[in-house]
Residue, then its C-alpha position, 0 to 999 in steps of 0.5 A: m910284598t916282594a918276590f923273595t919276602q913270598g919266598h919266589s926268588d926264582p920264578t923258573v922254579q916249581p914247588v915241590p909237590a906235596s907227594v914228592v917232600q913226603q917220599v923225602d920224608a920217608a927216604d930220611i928214615t933209612l938213609s943210611n940204609p939204601k936198598r938194592a934194586v933192579i928196574s926193567l925199562g922197555a920202550n916200542l913207539g917213538n924214539r926208544l933209544e932217547t926214550l929209554q935215556g929219558a927214563i933213566d935220567a928222569l930215576e936219577d932225579t928223584p931224591g933218594v935213588r941213585i942209579k949205579v949202572v946201565s945195561p946194554v940196550y936190547e932188541t926184541e920182538p914184542w910178547g903176546v901179538e902177531p908177529g909184525s904187529q907192533p914196533s921191536y922193543f928196546n930193552a934195557v935193565v939199571l941197577l940202583k940204589t934207593t932210600l924209598p920203599p917198594s911203593s914209592l919207587l913204584e910210584r916214581a917209575h909210573a909217574v915217569e911212564e906217564a911223563f912219556h905217555r904211557v897209556r894202558d889201555e890194551h893188554w900186551g899194547a904197543r907203549t912209548l915206555d914201560v918202567d918195571i921194578v923187577a927186584y928190590a933188595d931181597v924181598v918177596d911178596d905177593d902184594p898184587q899192587l906192587t908183587l916182588p919179584h917181579p912175577r914173570a922176570h924169570e921167564r923174561a929174556f929181555v929181562l934177566a939178559p941185560w941185568h946178567d950183563v951188568d951182575p953176572d952173579a946176581r941172583l932173583p929173589g926166590r927163583g936163584t942166580v939170574a945166570g942159571l935162569l937165563d940158560a933156562v929161557t930162549l933167546d929167539g927174537v931177543a939181541a943185543r943191540k952192540d951198536l946203541e948205548l946208553h949213559l949213567p946220569e951226569 
C-alpha cells in the first residue's frame, strides 16, 4: 500500500488531534456569529518579548480564532512577592474574535502556556507565560473553572492600561468602563515600553 492510499502523502503533516477536531466542529455551529474576547499575556522568565509574540502567533493558529488587535507592551513589577525577588513582567492584551466557546478557548490558552513550559507549582510564582481570558463577549459567570470576566482584571493596571490603549471605550462586563476602572487603580510599577513592539500574526 502506498503512502498516498494511506492518506499520508506528506510525511511532514501531523495528524490533527481529535480534541482539536471537536473544537472545530463546535465552532462551526456558531461560525456566523463570532464572539469578541480579551486575553491578557504576561511573561517574566526567558526571552519575554519573544515568548509573548510566540503566544500571539499560537493563538492565531487556533481554528476558530482571529486576533484583531495587539496592545503595546508594558513592563510590570511582580505582584504578591518581595521586591526584587523575581524579574519584571512584560504584559500585553490581545483582542480577538472567536467561534470557540469559552471552555474551548480556555483549553487553548492552557495549551499555549504548556507549549512555553509554564509550571503551576507556586502561587504568584515566576512563569514563562500567563495566558488569561479577561472577558468573553458580555458573559458574566462565576464558574470556578472559568470565572468571567476575570475576577481580578478590574484591579490590575497591567491588564487595564494596555486594553485601554487599544480600545478606549471598552467595558469590563459587570464592572464598568475600562477607563473608569483604570482611573481607580495605581500605575505604580507599571510602565509602557514604547521601545518594544508586538505584531499581529502575518
